[in-house]
C-alpha positions as CSV (number, residue, x, y, z in Angstrom):
1,M,23.0,14.5,77.9
2,S,22.8,10.5,76.6
3,A,25.3,8.9,74.9
4,T,23.0,8.1,73.0
5,R,23.8,9.2,69.3
6,H,22.1,7.2,66.6
7,I,18.5,5.5,67.4
8,A,17.8,2.4,65.2
9,V,14.2,2.3,64.6
10,L,11.8,-0.4,63.5
11,D,8.8,0.9,61.8
12,I,5.9,-2.3,60.9
13,G,3.7,-0.3,58.7
14,K,0.0,-2.5,57.1
15,T,1.7,-1.2,53.5
16,N,5.6,-1.6,53.7
17,A,8.1,-2.0,56.1
18,K,11.6,0.1,57.4
19,V,14.6,0.4,59.3
20,V,15.5,4.1,60.1
21,I,18.6,5.5,61.9
22,V,17.2,8.6,63.9
23,D,20.0,10.9,64.7
24,A,19.4,11.6,68.5
25,R,20.4,15.3,68.8
26,T,18.6,16.2,66.0
27,G,15.8,13.7,65.2
28,A,16.6,13.4,61.7
29,E,16.7,10.4,59.7
30,I,20.0,9.5,58.2
31,A,19.5,6.3,57.1
32,R,16.9,4.3,55.6
33,R,16.0,0.7,53.9
34,S,12.3,-0.8,53.5
35,I,10.3,-3.4,52.0
36,S,6.7,-4.1,50.7
37,N,4.7,-5.9,53.6
38,R,2.9,-8.5,52.1
39,V,0.1,-10.8,53.1
40,L,0.5,-14.8,52.8
41,R,-2.6,-16.4,51.8
42,D,-1.7,-20.0,52.9
43,G,-2.6,-21.9,55.9
44,L,-5.5,-20.9,58.2
45,Y,-6.5,-17.3,56.7
46,P,-4.6,-14.4,55.3
47,H,-1.7,-13.4,57.8
48,Y,1.7,-11.7,57.9
49,D,5.3,-12.5,56.6
50,L,6.8,-12.7,60.2
51,E,9.2,-14.6,58.8
52,T,10.8,-12.6,56.1
53,L,10.0,-9.2,58.0
54,W,12.4,-10.4,60.2
55,G,15.3,-11.1,58.0
56,F,14.7,-7.8,56.8
57,C,15.1,-6.2,59.9
58,I,18.2,-8.3,61.1
59,G,19.6,-7.7,57.6
60,S,19.3,-3.9,57.7
61,L,20.2,-3.5,61.4
62,T,23.5,-5.6,60.4
63,E,24.4,-3.3,57.5
64,F,23.5,0.0,59.7
65,A,25.6,-1.6,62.8
66,S,28.9,-0.5,61.5
67,V,28.0,3.0,59.1
68,P,26.6,4.9,60.8
69,G,26.3,2.5,63.8
70,F,23.2,3.1,66.4
71,D,23.1,3.1,70.4
72,A,19.5,1.8,71.2
73,I,16.4,0.2,69.1
74,S,12.4,1.3,69.1
75,V,10.0,0.1,67.1
76,T,6.8,1.4,65.8
77,A,4.2,-0.7,63.9
78,H,0.8,-0.8,62.4
79,G,-2.5,-1.3,65.2
80,A,-5.5,-3.5,64.6
81,A,-2.3,-7.0,65.0
82,A,-1.7,-8.7,67.7
83,V,0.7,-12.3,67.6
84,L,-0.1,-15.7,69.8
85,L,2.6,-17.5,71.2
86,D,3.7,-20.8,72.7
87,E,7.1,-21.6,74.2
88,Q,8.5,-21.4,71.1
89,G,7.2,-18.6,69.1
90,P,4.0,-18.1,67.2
91,A,1.5,-20.9,67.7
92,M,-0.8,-19.4,65.3
93,P,-0.1,-16.9,62.0
94,A,-0.8,-13.5,62.6
95,I,-3.6,-12.5,60.9
96,D,-4.6,-9.6,58.2
97,Y,-6.5,-7.7,59.9
98,E,-8.6,-7.2,56.4
99,Y,-9.5,-10.6,56.5
100,I,-13.6,-10.8,56.5
101,Y,-15.0,-13.4,58.7
102,P,-17.9,-16.0,58.3
103,E,-20.9,-13.8,59.3
104,A,-21.8,-16.3,62.0
105,V,-18.9,-15.4,63.5
106,Q,-19.4,-11.7,63.3
107,E,-22.4,-11.9,65.0
108,A,-21.6,-14.2,68.2
109,Y,-18.2,-11.6,69.1
110,A,-20.8,-8.5,68.1
111,A,-22.9,-9.7,71.5
112,L,-19.9,-10.6,73.4
113,R,-18.2,-7.0,72.8
114,P,-18.9,-4.2,75.6
115,D,-20.6,-1.1,74.7
116,F,-18.8,1.8,73.3
117,V,-19.2,3.8,76.7
118,E,-16.8,1.4,78.1
119,T,-13.9,1.0,75.4
120,H,-14.8,4.2,73.3
121,S,-13.9,1.2,70.8
122,P,-16.5,1.0,67.4
123,L,-17.6,-2.2,65.9
124,Q,-15.4,-2.7,62.5
125,S,-15.0,-4.8,59.7
126,G,-13.0,-8.1,59.1
127,G,-10.4,-8.0,62.4
128,L,-9.9,-4.1,63.1
129,N,-10.7,-4.8,66.8
130,I,-7.9,-7.1,67.6
131,G,-10.8,-8.4,69.9
132,A,-12.2,-9.4,67.1
133,Q,-9.5,-11.3,65.6
134,I,-9.0,-13.6,68.7
135,H,-12.2,-14.2,69.1
136,Y,-12.2,-15.8,65.6
137,Q,-9.4,-17.6,66.2
138,K,-10.2,-19.0,69.6
139,T,-13.5,-20.2,68.1
140,Q,-12.6,-21.5,64.5
141,F,-9.1,-23.3,65.9
142,P,-9.5,-24.5,69.4
143,A,-6.9,-26.8,69.1
144,E,-4.0,-24.5,67.8
145,F,-5.4,-22.1,70.4
146,A,-5.1,-24.1,73.4
147,K,-1.3,-24.1,72.8
148,V,-1.3,-20.3,72.7
149,R,0.7,-19.1,76.1
150,T,1.1,-15.3,75.9
151,I,-1.0,-12.8,73.5
152,L,1.4,-9.6,72.3
153,T,0.2,-6.8,70.9
154,Y,2.1,-6.0,67.0
155,A,5.2,-3.8,68.2
156,Q,5.9,-6.0,71.0
157,Y,6.0,-8.9,69.5
158,W,8.4,-7.2,67.7
159,V,11.0,-6.2,71.0
160,W,10.0,-9.5,71.9
161,R,12.1,-10.8,68.9
162,L,14.9,-8.7,70.0
163,T,14.6,-9.1,73.4
164,G,13.3,-12.9,74.9
165,I,11.2,-10.1,77.1
166,A,7.3,-10.5,76.4
167,R,5.3,-7.0,77.2
168,N,2.0,-5.4,76.5
169,E,1.5,-1.6,76.3
170,V,-1.2,0.8,75.9
171,T,-1.4,2.3,72.6
172,S,-1.7,-0.5,71.0
173,L,-4.1,-1.7,73.6
174,G,-6.1,1.2,73.2
175,C,-6.6,1.3,69.3
176,H,-10.2,0.0,68.6
177,T,-8.7,-3.2,70.2
178,D,-12.1,-4.0,72.0
179,L,-9.7,-4.9,75.0
180,W,-8.9,-1.3,76.8
181,N,-11.2,1.0,79.0
182,P,-9.6,4.0,78.3
183,Q,-11.1,5.8,81.1
184,K,-10.1,3.1,84.1
185,Q,-6.8,2.3,82.3
186,N,-7.2,-1.1,82.4
187,Y,-8.6,-4.1,80.2
188,S,-12.3,-3.8,79.5
189,S,-14.4,-6.6,80.6
190,L,-13.7,-8.3,76.8
191,V,-10.4,-9.9,78.4
192,D,-12.1,-11.9,81.0
193,R,-15.6,-12.9,79.1
194,L,-13.1,-14.5,76.4
195,Q,-10.3,-15.9,78.8
196,L,-7.5,-14.4,77.5
197,R,-6.4,-12.7,81.5
198,P,-3.8,-15.5,82.0
199,L,-2.4,-14.9,79.1
200,L,-1.8,-11.4,78.8
201,P,1.9,-10.6,79.9
202,P,2.6,-7.4,82.3
203,I,2.0,-3.4,80.6
204,A,4.9,-1.2,80.2
205,S,4.8,2.3,78.9
206,A,6.1,3.0,75.7
207,F,9.1,4.4,77.1
208,D,10.7,2.0,79.1
209,R,13.8,0.0,78.6
210,I,13.0,-3.4,77.9
211,G,16.1,-5.3,78.0
212,P,19.1,-5.7,76.0
213,L,19.2,-7.6,72.9
214,L,19.5,-11.3,73.0
215,P,22.6,-12.4,72.9
216,E,22.3,-15.0,69.7
217,V,20.7,-11.7,68.1
218,A,23.6,-9.4,69.0
219,I,26.0,-11.8,67.4
220,Q,23.7,-12.4,64.6
221,I,23.5,-8.2,63.8
222,G,27.4,-7.9,64.7
223,V,26.8,-5.8,67.9
224,L,29.4,-5.9,70.4
225,K,28.3,-3.8,73.2
226,P,24.9,-3.6,75.3
227,M,21.8,-2.6,72.9
228,P,18.8,-1.0,74.7
229,V,15.4,-2.0,73.4
230,Y,12.7,0.1,74.4
231,C,8.9,-1.1,74.5
232,G,7.7,0.4,71.4
233,I,4.6,2.6,70.3
234,H,1.4,2.1,68.2
235,D,2.7,4.0,64.6
236,S,-0.4,6.9,64.6
237,N,0.2,7.1,68.0
238,A,4.4,8.0,67.3
239,S,3.1,10.2,64.8
240,L,1.3,12.2,67.9
241,L,4.1,11.9,70.4
242,P,6.5,14.8,69.0
243,H,3.4,17.4,69.0
244,L,2.2,16.0,72.4
245,M,5.9,17.1,73.2
246,T,5.6,21.0,70.9
247,Q,2.4,21.8,71.0
248,Q,0.3,23.4,73.8
249,S,-3.3,22.2,74.0
250,P,-5.7,22.1,71.6
251,F,-4.4,21.2,68.5
252,S,-5.4,18.6,66.3
253,V,-2.6,15.8,64.3
254,I,-3.6,14.2,61.1
255,S,-1.3,11.4,60.5
256,T,-1.7,10.0,57.0
257,G,-0.4,6.7,55.4
258,T,-2.9,3.6,53.9
259,W,-5.3,5.2,56.7
260,V,-5.5,8.7,57.6
261,V,-5.8,9.0,61.3
262,L,-7.0,12.6,63.5
263,F,-6.1,13.3,66.7
264,A,-8.6,15.8,68.4
265,V,-5.9,17.1,71.8
266,G,-7.6,18.5,74.5
267,G,-10.9,17.4,73.0
268,T,-13.7,15.6,75.0
269,L,-15.2,12.2,74.5
270,D,-18.9,12.5,75.0
271,R,-19.1,13.6,71.3
272,L,-17.7,10.2,69.5
273,D,-19.9,8.4,67.1
274,P,-18.8,4.8,67.0
275,N,-21.4,5.0,63.2
276,R,-19.0,7.2,61.8
277,D,-15.6,5.7,62.9
278,T,-14.6,8.0,65.9
279,L,-13.1,6.4,68.9
280,A,-10.6,7.1,71.8
281,N,-7.2,6.7,71.2
282,V,-4.9,6.2,74.0
283,D,-1.5,8.2,73.8
284,A,2.2,7.5,75.2
285,Y,1.3,8.7,78.4
286,G,-2.0,6.8,78.7
287,R,-4.5,9.3,78.4
288,A,-7.3,9.1,76.3
289,V,-7.3,11.1,72.7
290,P,-10.5,11.6,70.7
291,S,-10.1,10.1,67.2
292,A,-11.6,9.6,64.1
293,R,-10.6,7.5,60.6
294,F,-11.0,6.1,57.3
295,M,-8.5,4.6,54.7
296,G,-7.1,7.7,53.0
297,G,-3.9,7.0,51.8
298,R,-5.7,3.2,50.5
299,E,-8.3,4.9,48.8
300,F,-5.8,8.4,47.1
301,D,-3.8,5.2,45.6
302,Q,-7.0,3.6,44.4
303,L,-8.7,6.7,42.8
304,T,-4.7,7.7,41.5
305,H,-4.2,4.7,40.2
306,G,-0.6,5.2,42.4
307,E,0.1,8.7,40.0
308,T,1.5,11.2,42.6
309,A,2.6,14.1,40.0
310,E,0.9,17.3,41.0
311,P,-1.3,18.6,38.7
312,D,-1.3,21.9,37.5
313,A,-3.6,25.1,38.9
314,A,-5.2,24.9,35.4
315,T,-6.6,21.3,36.6
316,L,-7.4,21.9,39.7
317,E,-9.4,25.0,38.5
318,R,-11.2,23.0,35.7
319,I,-11.8,19.8,38.0
320,I,-13.7,22.2,40.6
321,A,-15.2,24.4,38.0
322,N,-16.8,21.4,36.3
323,Q,-18.1,19.8,39.5
324,T,-16.1,17.0,39.0
325,M,-15.8,15.0,42.7
326,I,-16.5,11.5,43.9
327,L,-18.8,10.8,46.9
328,P,-17.8,8.5,49.3
329,S,-16.4,6.0,50.4
330,I,-14.2,4.2,47.8
331,V,-13.2,1.7,51.3
332,Q,-16.2,1.1,52.5
333,G,-16.9,-0.6,56.5
334,S,-15.0,2.2,58.0
335,G,-14.6,6.3,58.0
336,P,-17.7,8.7,58.9
337,F,-19.5,7.7,55.8
338,P,-19.3,3.7,56.4
339,R,-22.1,2.8,54.6
340,H,-21.9,4.7,51.5
341,Q,-21.0,3.6,48.1
342,A,-18.3,5.7,46.0
343,V,-20.0,7.7,42.9
344,W,-18.4,9.5,40.3
345,V,-19.8,13.1,40.2
346,N,-20.5,14.8,36.0
347,G,-18.2,11.7,35.3
348,E,-15.0,10.2,36.4
349,P,-11.8,11.8,34.9
350,K,-9.9,10.2,32.1
351,L,-6.8,12.2,33.1
352,A,-4.5,11.1,35.7
353,S,-3.8,15.0,36.9
354,E,-7.6,15.0,36.4
355,R,-8.0,12.3,38.9
356,N,-5.3,13.6,41.2
357,V,-7.2,16.6,41.1
358,A,-10.4,15.0,42.2
359,A,-8.8,12.6,44.8
360,S,-7.1,15.1,47.0
361,L,-10.1,17.2,46.8
362,Y,-12.1,14.1,48.6
363,A,-9.6,13.3,51.0
364,A,-9.8,16.7,52.2
365,L,-13.7,16.8,52.4
366,M,-13.3,13.5,54.4
367,T,-11.0,15.0,57.1
368,Q,-12.6,17.8,57.1
369,T,-16.2,16.0,58.3
370,S,-13.9,14.0,60.8
371,L,-12.5,16.9,62.1
372,K,-16.0,18.4,63.0
373,L,-17.3,14.9,64.1
374,L,-14.1,15.3,66.7
375,G,-15.2,18.9,67.8
376,A,-11.2,20.0,67.0
377,S,-10.5,23.4,67.6
378,G,-6.5,25.3,67.5
379,P,-3.9,25.0,64.5
380,T,-3.9,21.3,63.0
381,I,-0.7,19.5,61.9
382,I,-0.7,17.2,59.2
383,E,2.1,14.4,59.4
384,G,3.0,11.8,56.3
385,P,2.4,11.9,52.1
386,F,-0.6,14.3,52.7
387,S,1.4,17.0,54.0
388,L,3.4,17.2,50.7
389,N,0.1,17.0,49.0
390,R,-0.7,21.3,48.6
391,I,-4.2,20.7,46.9
392,Y,-5.3,18.8,49.9
393,L,-3.4,21.1,52.3
394,S,-5.1,24.4,50.2
395,A,-8.6,22.6,50.5
396,L,-7.7,21.7,54.2
397,Q,-7.3,25.3,55.1
398,S,-10.1,26.7,53.4
399,L,-12.5,24.3,55.3
400,T,-11.3,24.2,58.6
401,G,-10.3,28.5,58.1
402,R,-7.8,27.4,60.4
403,E,-4.0,27.4,60.4
404,I,-2.7,24.1,59.1
405,I,0.9,23.1,59.7
406,A,2.6,20.7,56.7
407,A,5.1,19.3,58.9
408,Q,8.5,18.3,57.5
409,G,9.3,14.7,56.5
410,S,7.2,11.6,55.2
411,T,6.5,10.2,58.3
412,G,6.5,10.7,61.7
413,T,6.2,7.3,62.7
414,S,9.6,7.0,62.9
415,L,11.1,10.1,64.9
416,G,8.3,8.8,67.4
417,A,9.5,6.3,68.2
418,A,13.0,7.2,68.6
419,L,11.7,9.9,70.9
420,L,11.6,6.7,73.1
421,A,14.9,6.5,73.3
422,G,15.7,9.7,74.0
423,A,16.0,11.8,70.9
424,K,15.0,15.2,70.3
425,T,12.8,16.9,68.2
426,S,11.7,20.8,66.6
427,I,8.6,20.7,64.5
428,V,9.4,22.3,61.5
429,S,6.3,23.7,58.9
430,G,7.8,21.7,55.7
431,I,5.5,23.8,53.4
432,E,5.8,28.0,54.0
433,T,2.6,29.2,52.5
434,I,-0.7,27.5,52.7
435,T,-3.3,29.5,50.6
436,P,-7.1,28.5,50.6
437,L,-8.7,27.4,47.4
438,G,-11.4,30.2,47.2
439,P,-15.1,31.1,46.8
440,D,-15.2,28.5,43.7
441,F,-14.2,25.5,46.3
442,D,-16.5,27.0,48.5
443,L,-19.8,25.5,46.0
444,Y,-17.8,22.6,45.2
445,A,-17.6,21.4,49.2
446,K,-21.4,22.5,49.6
447,N,-22.2,20.6,47.1
448,W,-20.4,17.9,48.1
449,S,-21.9,17.6,51.6
450,D,-24.9,18.3,50.2
451,R,-25.3,15.1,47.6
452,I,-23.8,13.6,50.3
453,V,-26.9,14.1,52.8
454,N,-29.5,13.6,49.8
455,V,-27.7,10.1,49.1
456,Q,-29.3,6.5,52.0
457,P,-26.2,4.5,52.3
458,N,-26.3,1.0,51.7
459,A,-28.5,-1.4,54.1
């Protein structure tokens, strides 16, 4: 067995960033620090605060270097992000993917992008397609873009900060970027249309050991021994990786956070609908995986105003009996109903506990809608915050009629990144018994679906 005992993971999410120490023998998190991830509004456009994030990562690694210590570093980061470098560092700010471009820019990009059959990447709002980001930066800021020498996917930007070595990686290239052809396992035609190929560094496997820490970074952190840094992985694919290593196909994994990302392992690509936010992701081994997404964590937070206390059984029964429900979509522009406007049915709840129930049932109904679009089969594994939401789990059990596994721990992203550096894992159910909700909820679910069918989406 490797001498690696502890692995430090830089986990850069859209809402929060973390530095986590993972025990390589068990996969357990033994130390963690976190910070809110903010968007800066100055400069050319809204952008990520890379320097604050870097300072946080360096400070956390410095703190952990002695206790508990670590023997390797891996990285995971959210998708739909790229950093454009000149010879010294970022040539342009790292654009926030939620920023909406002028209509003329959007129309020009839509005319350029490849067909869905080539990329299995649907047209997204704002910069959720990295190709749209780069097109906007190149066409609207030509002087700044002329200085760009390297384009890095987001997780690999942090690897470059640590090692000075530029590499890209397929899970980040394959998550609705428009830049990747998952069936040919190569760049899409958009890369040459935008004349990007000379700016793209070599592609490495997520499992590759990229290099040691830069000497100046090692000194700053206080690391005296050689410290390997691994290539890193897109965060939702990090959540998927432990299950690829421990489960037999077919099965589904639902990674929950700001986004709810669904993977139907063992599925086929021919059922995907680009108009309903289904797509192909690419796993750590380079294989296309039928996938779907909606902004479920963001929607849940908006509906509950951040109140997370678990409602009691009487509140659940009252919401179902009164048919109090929210129709999609709270966040428009993505998910299975991207052009529907959210509507409360039978009145908007006033109590926080009632809003929590309605939000949990809504999230389960949206999840089942996406699973059906993928033709998912086999057990369904829930990762992240929703794995602790009993109402969501019970509703999903009722809706699917298949085994629901609530994976232990609040997130699988850090563990998935640690596996790249040799950590071990075994998936353990976090909630032993998940009880379905029963016939009253079946009526509630039918009513929800029927009302959506009868509502016309926005033009």
